Every structure is written in structure tokens, then in C-alpha cells.
C-alpha positions as CSV (number, residue, x, y, z in Angstrom):
1,M,181.4,52.9,256.4
2,Y,180.1,50.9,252.7
3,I,176.9,53.0,253.2
4,G,178.3,56.1,254.5
5,S,180.9,56.0,251.5
6,N,178.2,55.1,249.0
7,F,175.8,57.6,249.8
8,L,178.5,60.6,250.0
9,S,179.9,59.3,246.4
10,H,176.2,60.0,244.9
11,V,175.5,63.2,246.6
12,E,179.3,64.6,245.7
13,S,178.8,64.0,242.3
14,D,175.3,64.8,241.2
15,F,174.6,67.5,244.2
16,D,177.4,69.9,244.5
17,S,176.4,72.1,241.0
18,D,173.1,73.1,242.2
19,K,173.5,72.7,246.5
20,G,173.6,76.2,246.9
21,D,169.8,76.9,245.0
22,F,168.4,73.4,246.5
23,L,169.1,74.0,250.0
24,S,167.9,77.4,250.1
25,F,164.1,76.2,248.5
26,I,164.2,73.7,251.0
27,V,165.0,76.1,254.0
28,V,162.3,78.5,252.4
29,E,159.7,75.7,252.5
30,S,160.6,74.5,255.8
31,M,160.4,77.9,256.9
32,V,157.1,78.4,255.9
33,L,155.9,74.7,256.9
34,W,157.0,75.7,260.5
35,L,155.2,78.9,260.6
36,I,151.9,77.0,259.2
37,I,152.8,74.9,262.4
38,F,153.0,77.7,265.0
39,L,149.3,78.7,263.4
40,G,148.0,75.4,264.0
41,L,149.2,75.6,267.5
42,C,148.1,78.7,268.3
43,I,145.0,78.5,266.7
44,M,141.8,78.5,269.3
45,Q,138.5,76.8,268.8
46,A,136.3,79.4,267.1
47,R,132.8,80.6,266.9
48,F,132.1,80.4,263.0
49,T,128.8,81.9,263.8
50,E,130.3,85.2,264.6
51,G,132.9,87.2,262.9
52,S,134.7,88.0,259.8
53,I,134.3,84.7,257.7
54,F,137.2,85.7,255.4
55,K,139.5,85.5,258.8
56,H,138.2,82.2,259.7
57,I,138.4,80.7,256.6
58,S,142.5,81.8,256.4
59,I,143.4,80.9,260.2
60,M,141.7,77.4,259.6
61,T,143.0,76.8,256.0
62,F,146.6,77.9,257.3
63,A,146.4,76.0,260.4
64,S,145.6,72.9,258.4
65,T,148.2,72.9,255.9
66,A,150.9,71.6,257.8
67,G,150.5,68.3,257.5
68,L,149.8,68.3,253.9
69,M,152.7,70.1,253.1
70,S,155.3,67.6,255.0
71,L,154.3,65.3,253.1
72,F,154.1,67.2,249.7
73,L,157.3,68.6,250.9
74,V,158.8,65.1,251.3
75,D,157.4,63.9,248.0
76,L,159.2,66.4,246.5
77,V,162.7,65.7,248.1
78,D,161.7,62.3,247.6
79,M,161.7,63.2,243.5
80,Y,164.8,64.7,243.7
81,W,167.1,62.0,245.0
82,L,165.7,59.8,242.4
83,S,166.3,62.0,239.7
84,L,169.9,62.1,240.7
85,L,170.1,58.8,239.6
86,G,170.1,60.0,236.3
87,E,167.3,58.1,234.4
88,V,164.4,59.6,232.9
89,A,162.8,56.1,233.1
90,I,162.6,56.1,237.3
91,A,160.8,59.5,236.7
92,A,158.7,58.0,234.2
93,A,158.0,55.3,236.3
94,V,157.0,57.4,239.4
95,G,154.4,59.0,237.4
96,Y,152.9,55.9,236.1
97,A,153.0,54.8,239.6
98,G,151.7,58.3,240.9
99,S,148.3,57.6,239.0
100,I,147.9,53.7,241.0
101,L,148.7,55.6,244.6
102,F,146.5,58.3,244.0
103,F,143.8,55.8,243.7
104,T,144.8,54.1,246.7
105,L,145.7,57.5,248.4
106,S,141.4,58.7,247.1
107,L,140.5,55.3,248.8
108,C,141.7,55.8,251.9
109,I,140.5,59.8,252.1
110,G,136.9,58.3,251.5
111,L,137.2,55.7,254.3
112,S,138.4,58.2,256.8
113,I,135.8,60.7,256.0
114,G,133.2,58.3,256.7
115,C,135.2,57.2,259.5
116,S,135.3,60.4,261.4
117,A,131.9,61.2,260.4
118,M,130.5,58.0,262.2
119,I,132.5,58.4,265.0
120,S,132.0,62.3,265.7
121,Q,128.4,61.4,265.8
122,A,129.3,58.8,268.7
123,I,130.8,60.5,270.3
124,G,128.5,63.7,270.5
125,R,126.1,61.1,272.2
126,G,128.6,60.5,274.9
127,E,128.5,56.9,275.1
128,K,132.3,56.0,275.1
129,D,132.1,52.2,275.9
130,T,130.3,51.8,272.6
131,T,132.4,54.1,270.7
132,K,135.7,52.3,271.6
133,H,134.0,49.0,270.1
134,L,132.7,51.1,267.2
135,I,136.4,52.5,266.6
136,G,137.6,48.8,266.7
137,N,134.8,47.5,264.4
138,V,135.2,50.3,261.8
139,F,139.2,50.0,262.0
140,L,138.1,45.7,261.4
141,I,135.7,46.9,258.6
142,I,138.5,49.1,256.8
143,V,141.0,46.6,256.7
144,A,138.7,44.3,255.3
145,I,138.1,46.7,252.1
146,T,141.6,47.8,252.0
147,L,144.0,44.5,252.0
148,P,141.5,42.9,248.9
149,V,141.7,45.9,246.9
150,S,145.5,46.2,247.7
151,L,145.8,42.3,246.5
152,L,143.5,43.2,243.6
153,V,145.5,45.7,242.5
154,L,148.6,44.0,242.8
155,W,147.8,41.2,240.9
156,F,146.6,42.9,237.8
157,L,149.5,45.4,238.5
158,G,151.4,44.8,235.0
159,D,148.1,45.3,233.2
160,I,147.3,48.5,234.9
161,L,150.5,49.6,233.8
162,S,150.5,48.7,230.7
163,F,147.0,50.8,230.2
164,L,148.3,53.5,231.7
165,G,150.9,53.2,228.7
166,A,154.4,52.4,230.9
167,K,156.8,50.8,228.5
168,G,160.2,49.0,228.7
169,D,162.4,50.3,231.8
170,A,159.7,52.5,232.8
171,H,157.2,49.9,233.3
172,L,159.5,46.9,235.4
173,L,160.9,50.0,237.5
174,A,157.1,51.3,238.2
175,Y,156.2,47.5,238.7
176,Q,159.3,46.9,241.2
177,Y,158.0,50.6,243.0
178,M,154.2,49.0,243.5
179,Y,154.8,45.7,244.7
180,I,156.7,47.3,247.8
181,I,153.9,49.9,248.2
182,L,150.7,48.1,247.3
183,P,150.8,46.0,250.3
184,S,150.8,48.7,252.9
185,L,147.5,49.8,251.6
186,P,146.0,49.2,254.9
187,L,148.4,50.7,257.3
188,L,148.0,54.0,255.1
189,A,144.4,53.4,255.5
190,L,144.3,52.7,259.5
191,A,147.0,55.6,259.5
192,M,144.8,58.2,258.4
193,C,141.5,57.3,259.8
194,S,143.5,57.1,263.1
195,S,144.3,61.1,262.4
196,G,140.3,61.0,260.9
197,V,139.3,59.9,264.8
198,I,141.5,62.2,266.3
199,R,140.1,64.9,265.0
200,A,135.9,63.9,265.2
201,I,137.3,64.2,269.1
202,G,138.4,68.0,268.4
203,Q,142.1,67.6,268.6
204,A,142.8,68.9,265.7
205,K,146.4,69.9,266.2
206,V,147.1,66.5,267.2
207,A,145.4,64.4,264.3
208,M,148.3,66.5,262.1
209,Y,150.7,65.2,264.0
210,V,150.0,61.7,262.5
211,T,151.2,63.0,258.8
212,L,154.2,64.8,260.1
213,V,155.4,61.2,261.9
214,G,154.8,60.1,258.8
215,G,156.8,62.9,256.5
216,F,159.8,63.1,259.2
217,V,160.3,59.6,258.9
218,N,159.9,59.4,255.0
219,A,162.2,62.0,254.7
220,I,165.2,60.3,256.8
221,L,165.0,57.0,255.2
222,D,165.2,57.8,251.4
223,P,168.3,58.7,251.0
224,I,169.6,56.4,253.5
225,F,167.8,53.9,251.4
226,I,168.0,55.2,247.7
227,F,171.8,55.9,248.1
228,G,173.0,54.2,251.3
229,F,172.0,50.8,250.4
230,D,172.0,51.5,246.8
231,M,168.3,50.5,246.3
232,G,167.2,53.0,243.7
233,I,163.1,53.4,243.5
234,E,163.1,50.0,245.7
235,G,164.7,51.7,248.3
236,A,162.2,54.6,248.3
237,A,159.6,52.3,248.2
238,V,160.7,50.6,251.1
239,A,161.1,54.1,253.1
240,T,157.6,54.7,252.1
241,F,156.6,51.6,253.5
242,I,158.4,52.3,256.7
243,S,157.0,55.4,257.4
244,R,153.1,54.1,257.2
245,I,154.1,51.6,259.7
246,A,155.4,54.7,262.0
247,M,152.3,56.7,261.1
248,V,150.0,53.8,261.9
249,A,151.8,53.4,265.5
250,Y,151.5,56.6,266.5
251,G,147.7,57.2,265.4
252,L,147.2,54.0,267.4
253,Q,149.3,54.8,270.3
254,V,147.1,57.8,270.8
255,I,144.3,56.7,270.5
256,I,144.6,53.7,273.0
257,K,147.1,55.4,275.6
258,K,146.3,59.1,275.8
259,Y,142.3,58.7,274.7
260,D,141.4,55.7,275.7
261,L,139.1,55.3,272.5
262,L,140.1,51.2,271.2
263,A,138.7,48.3,272.2
264,K,138.3,45.0,270.6
265,P,135.8,44.4,267.7
266,H,132.4,43.9,268.8
267,L,131.7,41.4,266.0
268,L,128.3,40.6,266.9
269,K,127.7,44.5,265.8
270,V,130.1,44.4,262.7
271,V,127.5,43.8,260.1
272,S,125.0,46.4,261.3
273,D,128.5,49.1,262.0
274,A,129.4,48.0,258.9
275,K,125.7,49.1,257.0
276,N,125.6,52.3,258.6
277,Y,129.7,53.3,257.7
278,A,128.9,51.9,254.4
279,H,126.0,54.5,254.1
280,I,128.3,57.4,255.1
281,A,131.5,57.0,253.5
282,F,130.1,55.1,250.5
283,P,129.4,58.8,248.5
284,A,132.9,60.1,250.3
285,V,134.6,57.2,248.4
286,L,132.6,57.4,245.2
287,T,133.3,61.0,245.2
288,N,136.8,60.6,245.9
289,L,137.5,58.1,243.5
290,S,136.3,59.9,240.4
291,S,139.2,62.2,240.3
292,P,141.9,59.1,239.7
293,I,139.7,58.2,236.7
294,G,141.1,61.8,234.9
295,V,144.3,61.5,236.5
296,A,144.8,57.5,234.5
297,F,143.4,58.9,231.5
298,V,146.2,62.4,231.5
299,T,149.1,59.5,232.5
300,A,148.0,57.1,229.2
301,S,147.5,60.3,226.7
302,M,150.9,61.7,228.2
303,A,152.6,57.6,227.7
304,Q,151.9,58.5,223.8
305,F,154.8,61.4,223.7
306,G,157.4,59.2,225.8
307,D,159.0,58.7,229.1
308,S,160.3,62.7,229.2
309,A,156.9,64.0,228.6
310,V,156.0,60.8,231.8
311,A,158.8,62.4,233.5
312,G,157.7,66.1,233.3
313,H,154.5,65.2,234.0
314,A,155.4,63.2,237.3
315,I,158.1,65.7,238.6
316,I,154.6,68.6,237.8
317,S,152.5,66.5,239.6
318,K,155.2,66.2,243.1
319,I,155.2,70.4,242.7
320,Q,151.6,71.2,242.4
321,P,150.0,70.0,246.0
322,L,153.6,71.8,247.7
323,A,152.7,74.8,245.8
324,F,148.7,74.7,246.5
325,A,148.4,72.8,249.8
326,G,146.1,75.8,250.6
327,L,143.6,74.9,248.4
328,F,143.7,70.9,249.4
329,A,143.3,72.0,253.4
330,L,140.8,74.7,252.2
331,S,137.9,72.3,251.7
332,G,138.4,70.7,255.5
333,S,138.1,74.3,256.8
334,I,135.0,75.2,254.7
335,G,132.9,72.2,256.0
336,P,132.7,73.7,260.0
337,I,132.2,77.5,259.2
338,A,129.6,76.6,256.6
339,G,128.0,73.5,258.7
340,Q,127.8,75.9,262.2
341,N,126.1,78.6,260.5
342,L,123.4,76.1,258.6
343,G,123.1,75.2,262.0
344,A,122.5,78.7,263.2
345,E,120.5,79.6,259.8
346,K,122.6,82.2,259.1
347,F,122.1,81.9,255.5
348,D,123.8,85.0,254.6
349,R,127.2,84.2,256.0
350,I,126.6,80.6,254.3
351,M,126.9,82.9,251.0
352,T,130.0,84.8,252.1
353,V,131.3,81.5,253.1
354,L,131.8,80.8,249.4
355,H,132.6,84.5,248.3
356,S,135.1,84.8,251.0
357,S,136.5,80.8,249.8
358,I,137.0,82.1,246.0
359,K,139.0,85.6,247.2
360,F,140.9,83.3,249.4
361,I,141.7,81.3,246.0
362,V,142.3,83.9,244.0
363,L,144.8,85.7,246.4
364,Y,146.4,82.4,247.4
365,C,147.2,81.4,243.7
366,L,148.7,84.7,242.8
367,V,150.9,84.5,245.3
368,A,151.8,80.7,244.7
369,C,152.0,81.4,240.9
370,L,154.5,84.0,241.4
371,A,156.3,81.5,243.4
372,L,156.6,78.8,240.6
373,A,157.7,81.2,238.0
374,L,160.3,82.2,240.3
375,F,161.6,78.6,241.0
376,A,160.8,77.2,237.3
377,P,164.6,77.3,236.6
378,L,165.5,75.6,239.8
379,F,163.1,72.8,239.1
380,V,164.6,72.2,235.9
381,S,168.3,72.3,237.1
382,M,167.6,70.1,240.5
383,F,165.5,67.3,238.2
384,Q,168.0,66.9,235.3
385,A,164.9,67.9,233.3
386,E,166.0,67.8,229.7
387,G,163.0,67.7,226.5
388,D,159.7,67.6,226.6
389,A,160.1,67.3,230.2
390,A,162.1,71.1,231.0
391,T,159.5,71.7,228.2
392,L,156.4,70.8,230.2
393,I,157.8,72.5,233.5
394,Y,158.6,75.6,232.5
395,V,155.0,75.9,230.3
396,F,152.8,75.0,234.0
397,C,155.1,77.7,236.3
398,Y,155.0,80.2,233.5
399,G,151.2,80.7,233.3
400,L,149.2,77.2,233.5
401,S,149.6,76.9,236.9
402,I,147.0,79.3,236.5
403,I,144.8,75.7,236.4
404,F,144.7,75.2,240.2
405,I,142.5,78.8,240.5
406,F,139.6,77.0,238.9
407,N,140.7,73.8,240.8
408,G,140.4,75.8,244.4
409,I,136.7,76.7,243.0
410,T,136.0,73.3,242.5
411,F,137.4,71.9,245.7
412,A,135.5,75.0,247.7
413,T,132.1,74.5,246.1
414,N,132.4,71.0,246.5
415,A,133.5,70.8,250.1
416,L,130.2,73.3,250.5
417,F,127.3,71.1,249.0
418,N,129.0,68.1,250.9
419,N,128.1,70.3,254.6
420,I,124.7,71.9,253.5
421,K,123.2,68.7,252.6
422,A,123.9,68.7,248.7
423,P,126.6,65.5,248.9
424,A,125.2,64.1,245.2
425,L,126.1,67.7,243.7
426,A,129.7,67.4,244.4
427,T,129.8,63.2,243.9
428,L,128.3,64.7,240.5
429,L,130.6,67.9,239.6
430,N,133.5,65.3,240.5
431,F,132.5,63.1,237.8
432,L,132.2,65.4,235.4
433,K,135.0,66.9,236.2
434,A,137.4,64.0,236.1
435,T,135.3,62.7,232.4
436,V,133.5,65.3,230.2
437,F,135.7,68.0,231.5
438,T,138.7,66.2,230.7
439,F,138.6,63.4,228.4
440,P,137.5,65.6,224.6
441,F,139.8,68.6,226.6
442,V,143.1,66.6,227.0
443,W,142.7,64.6,223.7
444,L,142.0,67.5,221.5
445,G,144.8,69.4,223.6
446,G,147.1,66.4,222.8
447,Y,146.0,66.2,219.3
448,M,146.7,69.6,218.7
449,Y,149.6,70.5,220.5
450,G,150.9,68.0,221.9
451,A,152.4,67.1,225.4
452,V,151.9,71.0,226.3
453,G,148.0,70.7,224.8
454,I,147.1,68.5,227.5
455,Y,147.6,70.8,230.1
456,I,146.3,73.5,227.8
457,G,142.8,71.2,228.0
458,L,143.0,70.5,231.3
459,T,143.3,74.0,231.8
460,I,140.0,74.8,229.5
461,G,137.8,71.8,231.5
462,A,138.7,73.2,234.2
463,L,137.6,76.6,234.4
464,L,134.0,75.0,232.6
465,V,133.7,72.5,235.6
466,A,134.9,75.7,238.0
467,L,131.9,77.9,236.9
468,L,129.3,75.2,236.4
469,G,130.0,74.6,240.3
470,W,130.0,77.9,241.7
471,Y,126.6,78.7,239.5
472,L,125.5,75.5,241.1
473,A,126.6,76.7,244.6
474,Y,125.3,80.2,244.4
475,K,121.7,78.8,243.1
476,R,121.7,75.9,246.2
477,V,122.9,78.7,248.5
478,D,120.3,81.2,247.7
479,S,117.4,78.4,247.8
480,L,118.5,78.4,251.4
481,R,117.4,82.5,252.0
């Protein structure tokens, strides 16, 4: 009884004024999400060496967007619940924690890419028993990698947060939040690699459900733990932890029960499998880990302008992926299309993949940027943003969201490089984007125009690296013809 009344007292006092607008926003986003899921359920296996490249890119991308969009929507709602607590320090804490979470997520993405590639090759050879033991070995290797990483980050957590610029209440809250979430890193890695195994056997729709399960559980538990148990930011962390358990449980259940593709690790082959896995996964991990470097630098730079600026940056970091989820999914769609045409030696169609990807990016971003401009006042109101936080949200939604046209081009060219046997170029571009095209531009922008200048600097850097990536991709594809 206490839980219910405590929850309602929070919601009734803080939510009523914006309830209509917020629910309208959630309804619209949910309708879009279910439309995308419907497309994913209807999609048929395509022969990408024939037909319209732009159509293939559009269908593949929207079908892959659902799982990502569900998680991003939950993250946004999560931030909304926390904003109802009325403390700027909480939003700032999520911003500081977000830099660390992005690092751990990037590590898991890299590991899952390596897992999917290695398992798909084994499945292609038709060796089911060997594949089952291989999956067991790879999962063991992944735990052996992520468990020490989580413990190491946990050990130095306070120092890392201080390096990012966290102070006072924001530092304490971020520490409490991350202290609960970090031990679940191996669970997240196993969940994502389970999804990768399911994709490797050609069941993209089932793989999508792994992330949908996590998003659903998190969405249900967030308000219960934050308000019902009066746990605040620690409640959000507990909900995230449990959602990762649900993702792992569902993923493993599908692999074991439905596809019978998991056996106990074959200890005599662990060392040789680890070497082969490292050869495939290390470049992907390296590529993905370059981005958190830039994110950490931006967070530290924003910290010099106070908790309000960091809170605004944290809110924007939750809005961005939801608005541009399709661009994050695009990189996974380009690979099969470019790969099939490379195998068929249809090099002109690979050039069309490059051009059609950019066309898709521009059209998608125009719609997304317009939506952000329309929803900007709602975001400021629903997150109770004030001062620098409100200014940053308005500036981003009213113009600087155009940065994702440039980010999208970089996503596309990197995906193309990885699938036309030029992964070193993708790694190089990612590293340059995170350092050379971030550090000086962010520093100069912040020096000249304050917190807003940081976003201006990011946009200019993103433009330059996108142009460089497009030029290198054009030359590389043209050399194939």
C-alpha cells in the first residue's frame, strides 16, 4: 500500500502539468516503434544483387531499428522519471555516468561483432557440434574479458568520475548509480553476443526480441524502483541490472531450447578459439572504443560550465539516439548489401550503396530534425530544464541536430570499409573523429562560446571527418571497378 501511495504522490505532484504532452509524445513514439517492428516481421530475405539499392537500404534499416529504438525510448523515459525528482545533480550524474556506460557498451558491441562473425563462419561450414562448443568457448572468453574490466572500472570509479569533472552531489550520485550497474557488464556482453549468435544463424527478427525484452522490463521497473521503493537514481540502476538479467535469460533460452546451439566449453580448445576470436574481435573492439574517448572529453569540457550544462548534455544524449535510431541501424544494414555485391563482383552497385546511403541519411535527418524542432519546448518542460540545460536543448533541437547528417555519413562509410576489406580505414576514421576532429574543435568552441560552443565545435569536426570519409570511400570503391 505504501509503495502505491508513494508512487502516486510523486507522479501526481510533478507530472500533471505536462501529462498530456508527455503522453502524446510517448504514444507517437510507440506507434512509430510498432510500425517499425511490423516492418521487421514482414521483411523477407532479400537478394541484394538485384533491385533498388535505396529500397534495400530503407527496408533493412527500418527493420533493424526497432530493437534499438525500444532501448533508446526506455532511456529517455528513464531520464524523465529521474527529472521528476527535481535535482539538477541527478541529471548531471546520469551525464557523467553516461560516458562510462558508453565505454562499456562500445566494448560489448565490439565483442558481439566478433562473436557474430566467428559463429556465422562456423555455421556456414555446417559443423553443428563444433559450433555448439565454439559458442560455449566464446561465451566463456567474453566473461573472462568483461568481468575483469568491470572490476577494474569499479575499483577506479571515483577517480574516473573526478577526471570527467564530477563534483559534490553529482559525483556521489553518479558513483552510487555506476556501483550498481557495473557488475552487470558481463551480463550485457552475454546478452548482446547471444543476439549476435541468433543473427549469425539468419534469425534477425528473433535477435531483435532480445533487446525488446530488456527495454520492456526496464520500462516497467523504472518507476516502481525510483518512486515505489523511493530509491531515486539507485532504483534506476537496479531496474537496468534486472533488465540485463532478463535479456541474458531470454537470449540463452532461445539459443539452448529453440536452436540447440550451446554446449559446455571445450577447455582444450579455449586457447586456440581465443586467438581466432581476438583476430576477428580486436579490430571491431578497437574501432568501437575510440568513440568513448571523444565522449569523455566532451563531458569533461562541459563540466567546467557547471552541473546545469552537464545535465543539458545528458538530456540531449538521451534524445539523440531515439531521434536518429535509424542512422545507428544503417551501419548494420549496409554490410550485407555491400557484401553480397562484392561477392558477385558488381562493383557499380557498391558505389550505388555509398550514394544511396547518403541520400537515405539526408532524407531521414531532415524529418528527424524537424521533429526535434517541434518537440523542443516539450523536452525543456518535461525534463524541468533551466539555465544552460534549457539553452543547450533549444540550440541543439533548433539547428545543431544537423550534426547527425555528418555523423550518419561517417557511420555509413565506416560500415562500407568494414565490408569491402578495408577495416583499417574505419578504425583510422573513428580514431581521428574521436581525437583530431573533436579535441581542438571542442576546446576552441567552449573557449569562444561557452557550453553552446562545445556543440558548435563538435558539428564542425563532424562535418570535416564526414567529408574525409566520403572521399576515401569514393576512392576505395572506385578502385574496385
